C-alpha positions, 0 to 999 in steps of 0.5 A: 510534543514530538512529531516523527518525520516519518509519518508525515513523509509517508502521507505526503508520498501517499496523497501526492501519487494517488493525486497523480494516479487520479489526474494522470493515470488510467482505469487501473491506476485510479483503482489502485489509487483508491485501494492504497488511499483506502487502506492507508486510512483504514490502517490509521484508524485501526492503529488509533482505535483498537487495542494492540493485540486486535489491532494486529489481527486487523492489519493483518486482515487488512493487508490480506484484503489489500493484497486480494484487491491488487489480485483483482486488479491485475486479473482484470487489467493485467499491467506489470505495476499491478503484479509487483504491487501484488507480490509487495502486498504478499511480503507486507501480509507475510510480515504481519503474520510473522509478528503475530505468530512470533508474538514479536513487538513491532520494532525497528526491522517491522518499522523498516520493512513496512515503509520500504514495502509501502513505498515500493506499492507506490512506486509500482503505482507511479510506474503505471501512470508513467506507462499509461501516459506514454500509451496516451501519447503513442495513440 
């Protein structure tokens, strides 16, 4: 049985950042963590249970929902990290759309861009946790 290290690292980073957001973050960071964790679980279920052609469209819709969720948070909390996360989700949505419209199979480029983008969203949340913690200390 072959186990890839990338998904294990991705899930570990996701769980650590979401846990930190829940413990140390403010309301925006907690909502952001909930969106990321819910989206990650939904993405995993889509990849496991849906056929390839339906999977691609379902992932595109999920990325759109992801981006809309971050937009709603950005409008509510007006935090710079949310703007970054929202822009990264727009890139992610575009990546999925490009591969669907071009009828391209997921390749190394797709995997690298997808993983870097997901890491970028986690870094945005970490930035939000740091800023939220600094605000609490200053008060």
